[in-house]
N, C-alpha and C positions, 0 to 999 in steps of 0.2 A: 661951667659946672657939668655939662653934658660930657665935655671931652674928660674931664678927670673921671667920671664914672665910666667911661669907656676903658681908660686905662686901668681902672681899678678891676672892671669886668675882664680884662684880658689876663691880667695877673692871677685872678682867681681861676679862670679856665685852664690856664697852663699848669696851676698847682694841683687842680683837680684831675688833669689828665695824666700827669706824670707821677703823681705820688703812689699809686698803686704798683708801680714797675719796679721800685728799687728794692733791694735787700735791707730788712730792717737792721741787720747787723753790721751794715756797711760804714766804713768811717767817714768815707766821703762820697758825695753824689753830686753829679753835674747834669744839669738839664737845660737844654735849649729847644725853642720852638717858636712858632708863630700863631697868631690868632687873627683870622680875618672877620671883620665886622662891616656894617653898612657904611661906616665911616673911614675903612681903610684896613690896613694890615700893620699888626703890632708884633715887634720881635721880642722874645723875652729870653733871659738866661738867669739860671740859679745855681748857687753852690751851697750845699748843705754838708756840714762837717760834724761828726759825731766823736766826742772824746769822754773818758770816764767823768760822770757827773756834770757834763756839759754839752749843749748843743748849739751850733750857730748856724745862720741861713743869710745869704746875700743875694738879692735878686733886683735885676734891672729891667724896665719895660721901655722902650723905644717905639714911639708912636709913627703912624704914617708920614707926618711932617716933621720928624727928627727930633721932636721934644721927648725928654727922657726923665724918667721918675726912678727911684731905687728905695729898697726897703732892706734894712739891716737889723736882724734879730739875733739876741742872746739870751740863753737860758742856762742858768746853773743850779747845782743842788748839792749840799753838803749834809748828808744824813746824819753823820756824826755831830755836827754843830748845830743841827735843826734848823739850818736855813736855806732858803731858796729865792732866786731873783730871776726876773726877766726883763729885758730892755729890748725896746723896740723904736728905731728912727726911721721915718720916712721923709726922704727929701724930695721936694717937688721940682717941676721943670723950671721955675724961676729962681731956683737956688734956696727958697726958705724950706724950713724942716719942722716937724713935729716929733716929740719924743715921749714915750711913754715909760715910765720905771716903775716896777713892782717889786717890793722886798717883803718877805716872809720870815717871822722867827717864832719858833716853837717856844711857848712859854711853860707848858706843863703837860701832862698826858691828856692827849686831845684837844689840847688848846693852842692858841697861837695869835700872834698880832700881825697885822699887815699895813703896808702904806703904798698908796699909789700916787706917783708925781706925775703931771703931764705940763710939758712946755709945749705952748703953742706956737705957731708960725709967726706971731707977732711978738715972741719972746717972753709973754707972761706965763707964769707957772702957778698951778693950782695943786694942792695937796688934799688927799682924803686919807684918814687912818681908821683902822677897825680892830676890834677884838671878837675873837670867834672860838667857838667850843664845838666839838664834835663827839657824839656818842653813838656806839653801834645799838642796832635794833635787832629785832628778831630776824628780818631779813633785808637788812640794808644800814642805812646810817642817818642821822639827824644832826643838822648843824643850826645854830643860833649865834646871833652876835649883833653888835652895833656899829654903826659905821658914823664916824664925825666928819662933816664936811668943811671945807675952807670958810665958809661964813658962819661956822657955829653950829649948824644944825645937827639934829641926830637922826639916824634912820635904823630901826629895828629889823633885823634880816633873819629870814627862817628859810631851810631847805631841807627837804626830806626825799630820800631815795629808797626805793624799795626795789629788790630784784624778785623775778619768778624765773621759772625754768625756761621761758622762751623771750623774756625781754624784762623791761624795767619801767617804773613809773616816777616821775620827778615832779615835785611840788614846791615852789619857791614863792615868796612874797617878800615886799619891802613896805613898811609902814613909816610914814613921815611924821614930822613934828606937828602939822596941821590936821593930823587924823586921818589924811587920804592914804590910800594904799595901790601899789601895784602888784600883779601876781603873774604867775607863768605855771601852766599844767601841761605835763607832756607824758605820752604813753608810747612805749616802743615794743613791737611784737615781731618775732623772726619765725619763719615757717619753712621748712624744706620745700624748694621750688618755688617759693613765692617771695623770697626775699625778707627783707626787714621794713616795716611800715611804722613811721613815727606820726602821730597826731598832737598837735599842739595849740594851746589857746592862751594868748596873751591879753590880760586885762589891764588897762592904764588907770591912771588915778582920776580920771573922769567916768569909769566905768565901761568905756567902749573897749569892745572885744575884736581881736585879730585871731582868725584861725587859720591852721595849715596842716596838710598831710602830704607826707613824703615817703615815697617807696622807693628803694634800691634793691636791684637784682644784679647777681653776678652772672656773667655769661661765660662760655668756653674762651672767649677771647677778648673780654673786658667787663663792662658793667652798663647797667641802663638806670637812670634816676628820672623819676617824675615827682614834681612837687607843685601844688596847687594852694593858694592862698586867697582867703576872703577877708576883705576889709571891713570896718565898720559902717561904711556906706553901702555895703553890698557889692562893691565893685571885686572884680577876682584878678588874679594874676598866675599863669602857668608857666613853668619851667621844665623842658624834656632835654636831657642830656644822655648821650650815647657814646661810650668810649670804646676804642679797639685797640688792643695790644698785638703787634706783629711778631713777636717773639724775639726779636733781634734787639731789644732796647729802644724801639721805636713806638710810637702811638699816634692816633688820630682820634679827633672827637667831633661832633656837632652839636650845637645847642640851639634850640628853639624856644623863643621867649613871646608869650601872649600877654600884652600889656593890659592894664586896667582900662584902656581906650579901645580895646579890641583888636588893636594892630599886632602883627607878628613879624618878628625878626629873626634871621637865622644867621649864626656864627659857626664858624669852622676853626679847628686847630689841629696842627700836627708838629711833632718834634721827637727827640731822643734824650735817652738818659744813659749815661756811663756810670760805673760804680768801681770806686777804689778801695780795696779791703784795707 
């Protein structure tokens, strides 16, 4: 399990490091780089292709002992037909795979139906469906809906988004058939010279709360991220990431994590991105 987490972490750091470099209007973007952790060095490659109405991304990460994992993602949207889809397949080093497929169909003004199908590594499939409606508000929008799970249970869903001059607030909740509920509250504020700060609180079905604060600031050569999380038992976890762009399509990053046990580990990443118009 730890090894899988390290591979996921490597892929995440690579994505965070190189995403800001590319031109958003590019049709194809290729990234390659490495992440060094306490368990060794991971090598990663990714190709992202944009076409009208669709985006695809294929990424591969190879671990220090040669184990390889890959992710293939496809997103499509047809505004005229009122449809959208997203498909993601992750292939593990043992050859097994996990697929998540999402389909959305607009059913009316501000209304849509959605279906999410997950096929696990054991081949078993589970499906969720939902119907949602979104209405504009004075300073944002409100979404309500109902989700049907595979075992026949229903979940009531609500999400409110409000925007201000310097940020936004999001409040979402899910109420289950047994009367329990889970919710998430977040506020984001941006200020000149201070970056953007997001504070969030997640309350689970047992009433336990996890809170986090994240600040992101852009620098002349990259960005700095700091995130602190406090768990229901009072323990904390902090993540500090600094990214530096070199101006030639290459970049480097360092990531320091202090875990809930107080232990600290540092990772480094470097790589490059090329863009094809």
